N, CA, C and O atoms as a CHARMM CRD file, in Angstrom:
* protein
*
  384
    1    1 MET  N   -135.85000 127.42100-225.04300 PROA 1      0.00000
    2    1 MET  CA  -134.41000 127.31700-224.99900 PROA 1      0.00000
    3    1 MET  C   -133.89100 127.54800-223.58900 PROA 1      0.00000
    4    1 MET  O   -132.93400 126.88900-223.18200 PROA 1      0.00000
    5    2 LEU  N   -134.47700 128.44300-222.84500 PROA 2      0.00000
    6    2 LEU  CA  -134.05100 128.69700-221.48300 PROA 2      0.00000
    7    2 LEU  C   -134.25400 127.48300-220.59900 PROA 2      0.00000
    8    2 LEU  O   -133.41300 127.16900-219.75500 PROA 2      0.00000
    9    3 GLU  N   -135.35500 126.81300-220.79200 PROA 3      0.00000
   10    3 GLU  CA  -135.63200 125.63300-219.98800 PROA 3      0.00000
   11    3 GLU  C   -134.62000 124.53600-220.28900 PROA 3      0.00000
   12    3 GLU  O   -134.17500 123.85200-219.36800 PROA 3      0.00000
   13    4 GLY  N   -134.25200 124.35200-221.53000 PROA 4      0.00000
   14    4 GLY  CA  -133.25100 123.34700-221.94000 PROA 4      0.00000
   15    4 GLY  C   -131.89200 123.67800-221.34400 PROA 4      0.00000
   16    4 GLY  O   -131.17700 122.78600-220.88800 PROA 4      0.00000
   17    5 GLU  N   -131.53400 124.95800-221.34600 PROA 5      0.00000
   18    5 GLU  CA  -130.25300 125.37700-220.76900 PROA 5      0.00000
   19    5 GLU  C   -130.26400 125.18000-219.25300 PROA 5      0.00000
   20    5 GLU  O   -129.26300 124.77300-218.66200 PROA 5      0.00000
   21    6 LEU  N   -131.38200 125.46800-218.64800 PROA 6      0.00000
   22    6 LEU  CA  -131.51700 125.28700-217.20300 PROA 6      0.00000
   23    6 LEU  C   -131.35000 123.81300-216.83000 PROA 6      0.00000
   24    6 LEU  O   -130.64300 123.48900-215.87600 PROA 6      0.00000
   25    7 ILE  N   -131.98300 122.94300-217.56400 PROA 7      0.00000
   26    7 ILE  CA  -131.87600 121.49800-217.31700 PROA 7      0.00000
   27    7 ILE  C   -130.43800 121.04400-217.53000 PROA 7      0.00000
   28    7 ILE  O   -129.91100 120.25700-216.74400 PROA 7      0.00000
   29    8 LYS  N   -129.80500 121.53400-218.58700 PROA 8      0.00000
   30    8 LYS  CA  -128.43000 121.17500-218.89400 PROA 8      0.00000
   31    8 LYS  C   -127.51400 121.64000-217.76600 PROA 8      0.00000
   32    8 LYS  O   -126.64400 120.89000-217.32200 PROA 8      0.00000
   33    9 ARG  N   -127.70800 122.87500-217.30300 PROA 9      0.00000
   34    9 ARG  CA  -126.87400 123.42600-216.23200 PROA 9      0.00000
   35    9 ARG  C   -127.08100 122.63400-214.93600 PROA 9      0.00000
   36    9 ARG  O   -126.12100 122.35300-214.21900 PROA 9      0.00000
   37   10 GLN  N   -128.31700 122.28000-214.64100 PROA 10     0.00000
   38   10 GLN  CA  -128.59200 121.48900-213.43600 PROA 10     0.00000
   39   10 GLN  C   -127.93900 120.11400-213.53500 PROA 10     0.00000
   40   10 GLN  O   -127.40800 119.60200-212.54900 PROA 10     0.00000
   41   11 ALA  N   -127.97800 119.52400-214.70900 PROA 11     0.00000
   42   11 ALA  CA  -127.35100 118.21500-214.91100 PROA 11     0.00000
   43   11 ALA  C   -125.84000 118.32700-214.71900 PROA 11     0.00000
   44   11 ALA  O   -125.22400 117.45900-214.10100 PROA 11     0.00000
   45   12 GLU  N   -125.24600 119.39700-215.24700 PROA 12     0.00000
   46   12 GLU  CA  -123.80500 119.61000-215.08800 PROA 12     0.00000
   47   12 GLU  C   -123.45200 119.84400-213.62000 PROA 12     0.00000
   48   12 GLU  O   -122.44300 119.32800-213.14000 PROA 12     0.00000
   49   13 GLU  N   -124.26000 120.60400-212.91400 PROA 13     0.00000
   50   13 GLU  CA  -124.02400 120.86100-211.49400 PROA 13     0.00000
   51   13 GLU  C   -124.15400 119.56300-210.68600 PROA 13     0.00000
   52   13 GLU  O   -123.35800 119.28400-209.79000 PROA 13     0.00000
   53   14 ASP  N   -125.17300 118.78800-211.03000 PROA 14     0.00000
   54   14 ASP  CA  -125.34300 117.49000-210.35900 PROA 14     0.00000
   55   14 ASP  C   -124.12600 116.60100-210.58700 PROA 14     0.00000
   56   14 ASP  O   -123.63600 115.94000-209.67100 PROA 14     0.00000
   57   15 LEU  N   -123.65300 116.60000-211.82200 PROA 15     0.00000
   58   15 LEU  CA  -122.47700 115.80000-212.16200 PROA 15     0.00000
   59   15 LEU  C   -121.25500 116.28100-211.38600 PROA 15     0.00000
   60   15 LEU  O   -120.48700 115.46100-210.88400 PROA 15     0.00000
   61   16 GLU  N   -121.06100 117.59000-211.27800 PROA 16     0.00000
   62   16 GLU  CA  -119.93500 118.15800-210.52300 PROA 16     0.00000
   63   16 GLU  C   -120.04000 117.79900-209.03700 PROA 16     0.00000
   64   16 GLU  O   -119.04500 117.43200-208.41100 PROA 16     0.00000
   65   17 ARG  N   -121.24500 117.90700-208.48000 PROA 17     0.00000
   66   17 ARG  CA  -121.44500 117.54000-207.07200 PROA 17     0.00000
   67   17 ARG  C   -121.13000 116.06300-206.84600 PROA 17     0.00000
   68   17 ARG  O   -120.49400 115.68900-205.86100 PROA 17     0.00000
   69   18 GLU  N   -121.59100 115.23600-207.78200 PROA 18     0.00000
   70   18 GLU  CA  -121.34000 113.79300-207.67600 PROA 18     0.00000
   71   18 GLU  C   -119.83600 113.50600-207.75400 PROA 18     0.00000
   72   18 GLU  O   -119.31400 112.67800-207.00700 PROA 18     0.00000
   73   19 LYS  N   -119.14500 114.20400-208.67200 PROA 19     0.00000
   74   19 LYS  CA  -117.69000 114.03500-208.76500 PROA 19     0.00000
   75   19 LYS  C   -117.01900 114.47000-207.46700 PROA 19     0.00000
   76   19 LYS  O   -116.09800 113.81000-206.98600 PROA 19     0.00000
   77   20 GLY  N   -117.47900 115.57600-206.90700 PROA 20     0.00000
   78   20 GLY  CA  -116.92000 116.06700-205.63800 PROA 20     0.00000
   79   20 GLY  C   -117.14400 115.07100-204.51400 PROA 20     0.00000
   80   20 GLY  O   -116.24000 114.81600-203.71800 PROA 20     0.00000
   81   21 ARG  N   -118.34900 114.50400-204.44300 PROA 21     0.00000
   82   21 ARG  CA  -118.64300 113.49600-203.41000 PROA 21     0.00000
   83   21 ARG  C   -117.76900 112.24900-203.60100 PROA 21     0.00000
   84   21 ARG  O   -117.26800 111.67700-202.63300 PROA 21     0.00000
   85   22 GLU  N   -117.59900 111.84300-204.84600 PROA 22     0.00000
   86   22 GLU  CA  -116.78300 110.65800-205.13600 PROA 22     0.00000
   87   22 GLU  C   -115.31700 110.91000-204.76200 PROA 22     0.00000
   88   22 GLU  O   -114.65500 110.04200-204.19300 PROA 22     0.00000
   89   23 LEU  N   -114.82700 112.09600-205.08500 PROA 23     0.00000
   90   23 LEU  CA  -113.44600 112.43100-204.71200 PROA 23     0.00000
   91   23 LEU  C   -113.29100 112.46500-203.19500 PROA 23     0.00000
   92   23 LEU  O   -112.29400 111.98400-202.65800 PROA 23     0.00000
   93   24 ALA  N   -114.26700 113.02700-202.51600 PROA 24     0.00000
   94   24 ALA  CA  -114.21700 113.07500-201.05000 PROA 24     0.00000
   95   24 ALA  C   -114.24400 111.66100-200.47100 PROA 24     0.00000
   96   24 ALA  O   -113.51700 111.36000-199.52500 PROA 24     0.00000
   97   25 ARG  N   -115.08400 110.79400-201.04300 PROA 25     0.00000
   98   25 ARG  CA  -115.16200 109.40500-200.57500 PROA 25     0.00000
   99   25 ARG  C   -113.83600 108.68600-200.79300 PROA 25     0.00000
  100   25 ARG  O   -113.35700 107.96100-199.92000 PROA 25     0.00000
  101   26 GLN  N   -113.24600 108.89800-201.97700 PROA 26     0.00000
  102   26 GLN  CA  -111.96200 108.26900-202.27600 PROA 26     0.00000
  103   26 GLN  C   -110.87000 108.78900-201.33000 PROA 26     0.00000
  104   26 GLN  O   -110.00900 108.03600-200.87700 PROA 26     0.00000
  105   27 LYS  N   -110.92900 110.08900-201.04800 PROA 27     0.00000
  106   27 LYS  CA  -109.93800 110.67500-200.14400 PROA 27     0.00000
  107   27 LYS  C   -110.08500 110.08500-198.73200 PROA 27     0.00000
  108   27 LYS  O   -109.08800 109.77300-198.08000 PROA 27     0.00000
  109   28 ARG  N   -111.32400 109.93700-198.26900 PROA 28     0.00000
  110   28 ARG  CA  -111.56500 109.32500-196.95200 PROA 28     0.00000
  111   28 ARG  C   -111.07600 107.87900-196.93600 PROA 28     0.00000
  112   28 ARG  O   -110.44700 107.43100-195.97700 PROA 28     0.00000
  113   29 ALA  N   -111.37900 107.15800-198.01800 PROA 29     0.00000
  114   29 ALA  CA  -110.95800 105.74800-198.10600 PROA 29     0.00000
  115   29 ALA  C   -109.43800 105.63900-198.09700 PROA 29     0.00000
  116   29 ALA  O   -108.88300 104.76000-197.43800 PROA 29     0.00000
  117   30 LEU  N   -108.77300 106.51400-198.81200 PROA 30     0.00000
  118   30 LEU  CA  -107.31200 106.51600-198.83700 PROA 30     0.00000
  119   30 LEU  C   -106.75700 106.84500-197.45300 PROA 30     0.00000
  120   30 LEU  O   -105.80600 106.21500-196.98900 PROA 30     0.00000
  121   31 GLY  N   -107.36200 107.84000-196.79900 PROA 31     0.00000
  122   31 GLY  CA  -106.92700 108.19600-195.44600 PROA 31     0.00000
  123   31 GLY  C   -107.09900 107.03400-194.47800 PROA 31     0.00000
  124   31 GLY  O   -106.22800 106.77200-193.64900 PROA 31     0.00000
  125   32 MET  N   -108.22100 106.34400-194.58700 PROA 32     0.00000
  126   32 MET  CA  -108.47100 105.19100-193.70700 PROA 32     0.00000
  127   32 MET  C   -107.46200 104.08100-193.99200 PROA 32     0.00000
  128   32 MET  O   -106.97100 103.42100-193.07600 PROA 32     0.00000
  129   33 LYS  N   -107.16300 103.88600-195.27700 PROA 33     0.00000
  130   33 LYS  CA  -106.19500 102.85200-195.64800 PROA 33     0.00000
  131   33 LYS  C   -104.81500 103.20100-195.08500 PROA 33     0.00000
  132   33 LYS  O   -104.12600 102.32900-194.55500 PROA 33     0.00000
  133   34 GLN  N   -104.41300 104.45300-195.19400 PROA 34     0.00000
  134   34 GLN  CA  -103.12100 104.88200-194.66200 PROA 34     0.00000
  135   34 GLN  C   -103.08800 104.74700-193.14000 PROA 34     0.00000
  136   34 GLN  O   -102.08100 104.33100-192.56700 PROA 34     0.00000
  137   35 ASP  N   -104.19300 105.10000-192.49600 PROA 35     0.00000
  138   35 ASP  CA  -104.27100 104.94000-191.03500 PROA 35     0.00000
  139   35 ASP  C   -104.13000 103.47700-190.64100 PROA 35     0.00000
  140   35 ASP  O   -103.44800 103.15200-189.66800 PROA 35     0.00000
  141   36 LEU  N   -104.77700 102.59200-191.40100 PROA 36     0.00000
  142   36 LEU  CA  -104.70700 101.16400-191.12100 PROA 36     0.00000
  143   36 LEU  C   -103.28100 100.64600-191.31200 PROA 36     0.00000
  144   36 LEU  O   -102.78500  99.86500-190.50000 PROA 36     0.00000
  145   37 ILE  N   -102.63600 101.07700-192.37500 PROA 37     0.00000
  146   37 ILE  CA  -101.24800 100.66200-192.62400 PROA 37     0.00000
  147   37 ILE  C   -100.35500 101.12100-191.47900 PROA 37     0.00000
  148   37 ILE  O    -99.52400 100.35500-190.99100 PROA 37     0.00000
  149   38 GLU  N   -100.52200 102.35900-191.05400 PROA 38     0.00000
  150   38 GLU  CA   -99.71500 102.89900-189.95300 PROA 38     0.00000
  151   38 GLU  C   -100.00100 102.14400-188.65500 PROA 38     0.00000
  152   38 GLU  O    -99.08200 101.84700-187.89200 PROA 38     0.00000
  153   39 ALA  N   -101.25800 101.83800-188.40900 PROA 39     0.00000
  154   39 ALA  CA  -101.62100 101.09100-187.19700 PROA 39     0.00000
  155   39 ALA  C   -101.00800  99.69500-187.23000 PROA 39     0.00000
  156   39 ALA  O   -100.53000  99.20100-186.20900 PROA 39     0.00000
  157   40 ASN  N   -101.02100  99.06300-188.39600 PROA 40     0.00000
  158   40 ASN  CA  -100.41600  97.73200-188.52100 PROA 40     0.00000
  159   40 ASN  C    -98.90800  97.79000-188.27500 PROA 40     0.00000
  160   40 ASN  O    -98.34800  96.92100-187.60700 PROA 40     0.00000
  161   41 LYS  N    -98.25800  98.82000-188.82000 PROA 41     0.00000
  162   41 LYS  CA   -96.82300  98.97900-188.59100 PROA 41     0.00000
  163   41 LYS  C    -96.53600  99.17500-187.10300 PROA 41     0.00000
  164   41 LYS  O    -95.58700  98.60800-186.56100 PROA 41     0.00000
  165   42 MET  N    -97.36300  99.97900-186.46000 PROA 42     0.00000
  166   42 MET  CA   -97.20000 100.22800-185.03000 PROA 42     0.00000
  167   42 MET  C    -97.38000  98.93300-184.24200 PROA 42     0.00000
  168   42 MET  O    -96.62400  98.66000-183.30900 PROA 42     0.00000
  169   43 GLN  N    -98.37300  98.14300-184.61600 PROA 43     0.00000
  170   43 GLN  CA   -98.61400  96.87200-183.93000 PROA 43     0.00000
  171   43 GLN  C    -97.42600  95.93300-184.10400 PROA 43     0.00000
  172   43 GLN  O    -97.01700  95.26900-183.15200 PROA 43     0.00000
  173   44 VAL  N    -96.87400  95.87300-185.30300 PROA 44     0.00000
  174   44 VAL  CA   -95.70800  95.01800-185.54600 PROA 44     0.00000
  175   44 VAL  C    -94.53000  95.49600-184.70400 PROA 44     0.00000
  176   44 VAL  O    -93.81900  94.68100-184.11500 PROA 44     0.00000
  177   45 ARG  N    -94.31500  96.82000-184.64200 PROA 45     0.00000
  178   45 ARG  CA   -93.21500  97.35900-183.82200 PROA 45     0.00000
  179   45 ARG  C    -93.42000  97.00000-182.36000 PROA 45     0.00000
  180   45 ARG  O    -92.48000  96.59500-181.67500 PROA 45     0.00000
  181   46 MET  N    -94.64600  97.14800-181.88500 PROA 46     0.00000
  182   46 MET  CA   -94.93100  96.83100-180.48400 PROA 46     0.00000
  183   46 MET  C    -94.71900  95.34500-180.20500 PROA 46     0.00000
  184   46 MET  O    -94.19500  94.98000-179.15300 PROA 46     0.00000
  185   47 GLN  N    -95.12300  94.49000-181.14000 PROA 47     0.00000
  186   47 GLN  CA   -94.91600  93.05500-180.96000 PROA 47     0.00000
  187   47 GLN  C    -93.42200  92.71800-180.95000 PROA 47     0.00000
  188   47 GLN  O    -92.96900  91.89100-180.15800 PROA 47     0.00000
  189   48 ASP  N    -92.66600  93.36700-181.83600 PROA 48     0.00000
  190   48 ASP  CA   -91.21700  93.15500-181.86200 PROA 48     0.00000
  191   48 ASP  C    -90.57900  93.59900-180.54400 PROA 48     0.00000
  192   48 ASP  O    -89.72900  92.90300-179.98900 PROA 48     0.00000
  193   49 GLU  N    -90.99700  94.75700-180.05600 PROA 49     0.00000
  194   49 GLU  CA   -90.46700  95.25300-178.78300 PROA 49     0.00000
  195   49 GLU  C    -90.83600  94.30800-177.64900 PROA 49     0.00000
  196   49 GLU  O    -90.02700  94.05200-176.75700 PROA 49     0.00000
  197   50 SER  N    -92.04800  93.79400-177.68600 PROA 50     0.00000
  198   50 SER  CA   -92.49000  92.86600-176.64800 PROA 50     0.00000
  199   50 SER  C    -91.66800  91.57700-176.68800 PROA 50     0.00000
  200   50 SER  O    -91.24100  91.07100-175.65000 PROA 50     0.00000
  201   51 ARG  N    -91.45300  91.05300-177.89900 PROA 51     0.00000
  202   51 ARG  CA   -90.63300  89.83900-178.04300 PROA 51     0.00000
  203   51 ARG  C    -89.21900  90.08700-177.54200 PROA 51     0.00000
  204   51 ARG  O    -88.64000  89.24400-176.85700 PROA 51     0.00000
  205   52 GLN  N    -88.65900  91.25800-177.89100 PROA 52     0.00000
  206   52 GLN  CA   -87.29700  91.58900-177.46500 PROA 52     0.00000
  207   52 GLN  C    -87.22500  91.67600-175.94400 PROA 52     0.00000
  208   52 GLN  O    -86.27100  91.19000-175.33700 PROA 52     0.00000
  209   53 LYS  N    -88.22500  92.28800-175.33400 PROA 53     0.00000
  210   53 LYS  CA   -88.25700  92.39800-173.87600 PROA 53     0.00000
  211   53 LYS  C    -88.36500  91.01100-173.23800 PROA 53     0.00000
  212   53 LYS  O    -87.71100  90.73600-172.23200 PROA 53     0.00000
  213   54 GLU  N    -89.18800  90.14500-173.82100 PROA 54     0.00000
  214   54 GLU  CA   -89.31000  88.78500-173.29500 PROA 54     0.00000
  215   54 GLU  C    -87.97900  88.04500-173.38700 PROA 54     0.00000
  216   54 GLU  O    -87.59200  87.34000-172.45400 PROA 54     0.00000
  217   55 LEU  N    -87.27900  88.20200-174.50700 PROA 55     0.00000
  218   55 LEU  CA   -85.97100  87.56100-174.65800 PROA 55     0.00000
  219   55 LEU  C    -84.98900  88.08700-173.62200 PROA 55     0.00000
  220   55 LEU  O    -84.23900  87.31600-173.02300 PROA 55     0.00000
  221   56 GLU  N    -84.99400  89.40300-173.41200 PROA 56     0.00000
  222   56 GLU  CA   -84.10500  89.98700-172.40800 PROA 56     0.00000
  223   56 GLU  C    -84.46000  89.48600-171.01200 PROA 56     0.00000
  224   56 GLU  O    -83.57200  89.18800-170.21300 PROA 56     0.00000
  225   57 ASP  N    -85.76000  89.39300-170.71700 PROA 57     0.00000
  226   57 ASP  CA   -86.18700  88.87200-169.41400 PROA 57     0.00000
  227   57 ASP  C    -85.74100  87.42500-169.23100 PROA 57     0.00000
  228   57 ASP  O    -85.24700  87.04900-168.16800 PROA 57     0.00000
  229   58 GLU  N    -85.91700  86.62000-170.27400 PROA 58     0.00000
  230   58 GLU  CA   -85.48200  85.22300-170.19900 PROA 58     0.00000
  231   58 GLU  C    -83.98000  85.13400-169.96200 PROA 58     0.00000
  232   58 GLU  O    -83.52100  84.31200-169.16900 PROA 58     0.00000
  233   59 GLU  N    -83.21700  85.97800-170.64700 PROA 59     0.00000
  234   59 GLU  CA   -81.76100  85.98000-170.47700 PROA 59     0.00000
  235   59 GLU  C    -81.39300  86.35000-169.04100 PROA 59     0.00000
  236   59 GLU  O    -80.49700  85.74500-168.45300 PROA 59     0.00000
  237   60 ARG  N    -82.08700  87.34600-168.47500 PROA 60     0.00000
  238   60 ARG  CA   -81.81000  87.73200-167.08200 PROA 60     0.00000
  239   60 ARG  C    -82.14700  86.58500-166.12800 PROA 60     0.00000
  240   60 ARG  O    -81.40800  86.31200-165.18200 PROA 60     0.00000
  241   61 ILE  N    -83.26300  85.92600-166.39000 PROA 61     0.00000
  242   61 ILE  CA   -83.66600  84.80100-165.53900 PROA 61     0.00000
  243   61 ILE  C    -82.63300  83.67400-165.62800 PROA 61     0.00000
  244   61 ILE  O    -82.23900  83.10200-164.61200 PROA 61     0.00000
  245   62 GLU  N    -82.20000  83.36300-166.84900 PROA 62     0.00000
  246   62 GLU  CA   -81.19900  82.30800-167.02300 PROA 62     0.00000
  247   62 GLU  C    -79.88300  82.68700-166.35300 PROA 62     0.00000
  248   62 GLU  O    -79.23700  81.84300-165.73100 PROA 62     0.00000
  249   63 GLU  N    -79.48500  83.94900-166.47500 PROA 63     0.00000
  250   63 GLU  CA   -78.24600  84.40800-165.82500 PROA 63     0.00000
  251   63 GLU  C    -78.37500  84.28400-164.31000 PROA 63     0.00000
  252   63 GLU  O    -77.44100  83.84700-163.63700 PROA 63     0.00000
  253   64 PHE  N    -79.52500  84.66700-163.78100 PROA 64     0.00000
  254   64 PHE  CA   -79.75700  84.53700-162.34100 PROA 64     0.00000
  255   64 PHE  C    -79.66600  83.07100-161.92200 PROA 64     0.00000
  256   64 PHE  O    -79.06300  82.74500-160.89900 PROA 64     0.00000
  257   65 ALA  N    -80.27400  82.18700-162.72800 PROA 65     0.00000
  258   65 ALA  CA   -80.25100  80.75000-162.41800 PROA 65     0.00000
  259   65 ALA  C    -78.82000  80.21400-162.45000 PROA 65     0.00000
  260   65 ALA  O    -78.43500  79.41500-161.59600 PROA 65     0.00000
  261   66 ARG  N    -78.02800  80.65500-163.44100 PROA 66     0.00000
  262   66 ARG  CA   -76.62600  80.21000-163.51400 PROA 66     0.00000
  263   66 ARG  C    -75.85300  80.67400-162.28500 PROA 66     0.00000
  264   66 ARG  O    -75.09900  79.90200-161.69200 PROA 66     0.00000
  265   67 LYS  N    -76.04200  81.93900-161.90600 PROA 67     0.00000
  266   67 LYS  CA   -75.33000  82.46300-160.72900 PROA 67     0.00000
  267   67 LYS  C    -75.76700  81.74300-159.46200 PROA 67     0.00000
  268   67 LYS  O    -74.94500  81.43700-158.59900 PROA 67     0.00000
  269   68 LYS  N    -77.06300  81.47500-159.35400 PROA 68     0.00000
  270   68 LYS  CA   -77.57000  80.77600-158.17100 PROA 68     0.00000
  271   68 LYS  C    -76.99900  79.36900-158.11000 PROA 68     0.00000
  272   68 LYS  O    -76.60800  78.90300-157.04000 PROA 68     0.00000
  273   69 ALA  N    -76.94700  78.69100-159.25000 PROA 69     0.00000
  274   69 ALA  CA   -76.38500  77.34100-159.29000 PROA 69     0.00000
  275   69 ALA  C    -74.91300  77.37300-158.86800 PROA 69     0.00000
  276   69 ALA  O    -74.45400  76.50400-158.12600 PROA 69     0.00000
  277   70 ALA  N    -74.18000  78.37900-159.34600 PROA 70     0.00000
  278   70 ALA  CA   -72.76500  78.50300-158.97700 PROA 70     0.00000
  279   70 ALA  C    -72.63900  78.76900-157.47100 PROA 70     0.00000
  280   70 ALA  O    -71.77300  78.19200-156.81300 PROA 70     0.00000
  281   71 ARG  N    -73.49500  79.63600-156.92600 PROA 71     0.00000
  282   71 ARG  CA   -73.44800  79.91200-155.47500 PROA 71     0.00000
  283   71 ARG  C    -73.78700  78.66100-154.68000 PROA 71     0.00000
  284   71 ARG  O    -73.14300  78.36300-153.67400 PROA 71     0.00000
  285   72 ASP  N    -74.79900  77.93000-155.13500 PROA 72     0.00000
  286   72 ASP  CA   -75.18500  76.69900-154.44200 PROA 72     0.00000
  287   72 ASP  C    -74.05100  75.68600-154.46400 PROA 72     0.00000
  288   72 ASP  O    -73.79400  75.01400-153.46500 PROA 72     0.00000
  289   73 LEU  N    -73.37100  75.57500-155.60400 PROA 73     0.00000
  290   73 LEU  CA   -72.24800  74.64500-155.71300 PROA 73     0.00000
  291   73 LEU  C    -71.11700  75.05900-154.77600 PROA 73     0.00000
  292   73 LEU  O    -70.53100  74.21400-154.09900 PROA 73     0.00000
  293   74 MET  N    -70.80500  76.35900-154.73300 PROA 74     0.00000
  294   74 MET  CA   -69.75500  76.84500-153.82500 PROA 74     0.00000
  295   74 MET  C    -70.13000  76.55900-152.37800 PROA 74     0.00000
  296   74 MET  O    -69.28600  76.14400-151.58400 PROA 74     0.00000
  297   75 LYS  N    -71.38500  76.77900-152.03700 PROA 75     0.00000
  298   75 LYS  CA   -71.85600  76.51700-150.67400 PROA 75     0.00000
  299   75 LYS  C    -71.71500  75.03200-150.33900 PROA 75     0.00000
  300   75 LYS  O    -71.25700  74.66500-149.25800 PROA 75     0.00000
  301   76 GLN  N    -72.11600  74.19600-151.28100 PROA 76     0.00000
  302   76 GLN  CA   -72.00800  72.76000-151.07200 PROA 76     0.00000
  303   76 GLN  C    -70.54300  72.34700-150.89700 PROA 76     0.00000
  304   76 GLN  O    -70.22200  71.52600-150.03800 PROA 76     0.00000
  305   77 GLU  N    -69.65900  72.92300-151.71800 PROA 77     0.00000
  306   77 GLU  CA   -68.23200  72.59800-151.60800 PROA 77     0.00000
  307   77 GLU  C    -67.66400  73.06200-150.26900 PROA 77     0.00000
  308   77 GLU  O    -66.86000  72.36000-149.65400 PROA 77     0.00000
  309   78 ARG  N    -68.08800  74.25700-149.81500 PROA 78     0.00000
  310   78 ARG  CA   -67.62500  74.74400-148.50800 PROA 78     0.00000
  311   78 ARG  C    -68.10400  73.83400-147.38200 PROA 78     0.00000
  312   78 ARG  O    -67.35000  73.49400-146.47100 PROA 78     0.00000
  313   79 GLU  N    -69.38500  73.44500-147.46900 PROA 79     0.00000
  314   79 GLU  CA   -69.93300  72.55300-146.44300 PROA 79     0.00000
  315   79 GLU  C    -69.21300  71.21000-146.45200 PROA 79     0.00000
  316   79 GLU  O    -68.93500  70.63900-145.39800 PROA 79     0.00000
  317   80 GLN  N    -68.91600  70.71400-147.64300 PROA 80     0.00000
  318   80 GLN  CA   -68.18400  69.45000-147.74800 PROA 80     0.00000
  319   80 GLN  C    -66.77700  69.60400-147.16900 PROA 80     0.00000
  320   80 GLN  O    -66.28700  68.71400-146.47500 PROA 80     0.00000
  321   81 ALA  N    -66.13300  70.73400-147.45700 PROA 81     0.00000
  322   81 ALA  CA   -64.79000  70.97600-146.92500 PROA 81     0.00000
  323   81 ALA  C    -64.82900  71.06100-145.39900 PROA 81     0.00000
  324   81 ALA  O    -63.96400  70.50100-144.72700 PROA 81     0.00000
  325   82 ARG  N    -65.81700  71.75100-144.85200 PROA 82     0.00000
  326   82 ARG  CA   -65.94100  71.83200-143.39200 PROA 82     0.00000
  327   82 ARG  C    -66.17200  70.45400-142.78500 PROA 82     0.00000
  328   82 ARG  O    -65.57600  70.09200-141.77000 PROA 82     0.00000
  329   83 PHE  N    -67.05300  69.69600-143.43000 PROA 83     0.00000
  330   83 PHE  CA   -67.34200  68.34900-142.93700 PROA 83     0.00000
  331   83 PHE  C    -66.06900  67.49900-142.95500 PROA 83     0.00000
  332   83 PHE  O    -65.77900  66.78000-141.99900 PROA 83     0.00000
  333   84 SER  N    -65.31500  67.59000-144.05400 PROA 84     0.00000
  334   84 SER  CA   -64.07300  66.82000-144.15600 PROA 84     0.00000
  335   84 SER  C    -63.07500  67.26600-143.09700 PROA 84     0.00000
  336   84 SER  O    -62.40400  66.43000-142.49200 PROA 84     0.00000
  337   85 ASP  N    -62.96600  68.57000-142.86400 PROA 85     0.00000
  338   85 ASP  CA   -62.06200  69.08000-141.82800 PROA 85     0.00000
  339   85 ASP  C    -62.46000  68.53200-140.46200 PROA 85     0.00000
  340   85 ASP  O    -61.61100  68.09000-139.68800 PROA 85     0.00000
  341   86 LYS  N    -63.75200  68.56600-140.17700 PROA 86     0.00000
  342   86 LYS  CA   -64.22400  68.05000-138.88400 PROA 86     0.00000
  343   86 LYS  C    -63.94400  66.55400-138.76600 PROA 86     0.00000
  344   86 LYS  O    -63.53100  66.07000-137.71200 PROA 86     0.00000
  345   87 GLN  N    -64.17500  65.82800-139.86100 PROA 87     0.00000
  346   87 GLN  CA   -63.91600  64.39400-139.84700 PROA 87     0.00000
  347   87 GLN  C    -62.42900  64.12400-139.60800 PROA 87     0.00000
  348   87 GLN  O    -62.06300  63.24400-138.83000 PROA 87     0.00000
  349   88 ASN  N    -61.57900  64.89800-140.29200 PROA 88     0.00000
  350   88 ASN  CA   -60.13000  64.73000-140.11300 PROA 88     0.00000
  351   88 ASN  C    -59.72500  65.04600-138.67800 PROA 88     0.00000
  352   88 ASN  O    -58.91100  64.34300-138.07900 PROA 88     0.00000
  353   89 THR  N    -60.31000  66.12400-138.13200 PROA 89     0.00000
  354   89 THR  CA   -59.99100  66.48000-136.75000 PROA 89     0.00000
  355   89 THR  C    -60.42200  65.37100-135.80500 PROA 89     0.00000
  356   89 THR  O    -59.67000  65.00600-134.90100 PROA 89     0.00000
  357   90 ARG  N    -61.59100  64.84100-135.99200 PROA 90     0.00000
  358   90 ARG  CA   -62.07600  63.75000-135.13300 PROA 90     0.00000
  359   90 ARG  C    -61.17100  62.50800-135.25900 PROA 90     0.00000
  360   90 ARG  O    -60.82900  61.85700-134.27100 PROA 90     0.00000
  361   91 GLN  N    -60.80200  62.21200-136.50300 PROA 91     0.00000
  362   91 GLN  CA   -59.97000  61.04500-136.72700 PROA 91     0.00000
  363   91 GLN  C    -58.61500  61.22000-136.06100 PROA 91     0.00000
  364   91 GLN  O    -58.08100  60.27100-135.48700 PROA 91     0.00000
  365   92 LYS  N    -58.04600  62.43600-136.13200 PROA 92     0.00000
  366   92 LYS  CA   -56.75600  62.69900-135.46700 PROA 92     0.00000
  367   92 LYS  C    -56.89100  62.53200-133.96800 PROA 92     0.00000
  368   92 LYS  O    -55.99300  62.00400-133.31200 PROA 92     0.00000
  369   93 MET  N    -58.02800  62.98700-133.41800 PROA 93     0.00000
  370   93 MET  CA   -58.23600  62.84200-131.97300 PROA 93     0.00000
  371   93 MET  C    -58.36300  61.35600-131.60100 PROA 93     0.00000
  372   93 MET  O    -57.90000  60.93600-130.54100 PROA 93     0.00000
  373   94 ILE  N    -58.97900  60.58800-132.46100 PROA 94     0.00000
  374   94 ILE  CA   -59.13400  59.15600-132.20800 PROA 94     0.00000
  375   94 ILE  C    -57.79200  58.43500-132.33000 PROA 94     0.00000
  376   94 ILE  O    -57.48900  57.52600-131.55700 PROA 94     0.00000
  377   95 ASP  N    -57.00100  58.85400-133.30400 PROA 95     0.00000
  378   95 ASP  CA   -55.71500  58.20700-133.57900 PROA 95     0.00000
  379   95 ASP  C    -54.70400  58.47400-132.46200 PROA 95     0.00000
  380   95 ASP  O    -53.75100  57.70300-132.35500 PROA 95     0.00000
  381   96 ARG  N    -54.83000  59.45400-131.66200 PROA 96     0.00000
  382   96 ARG  CA   -53.84200  59.78300-130.63200 PROA 96     0.00000
  383   96 ARG  C    -53.77900  58.76100-129.60000 PROA 96     0.00000
  384   96 ARG  O    -52.99700  58.88300-128.65700 PROA 96     0.00000
């Protein structure tokens, strides 16, 4: 009877150890899954931030281009006005 009880107790202990190992494995798997979910969320946030920064950079570049075009146009208009003034002055000198 003692030997039967010993075998039974060992079987129960083995079963408890196996349950403990399985619970530990499940806990590790759950932790890894949660870590992966968090990492994916972080990656999505970083990609969103990167896209937003790119859009802001593009907007700054476009604004710079618009301002440069406006400055170039003003410069061209000033040069044209100076040229016209000089032409008018020359023509007046010729007409005298």
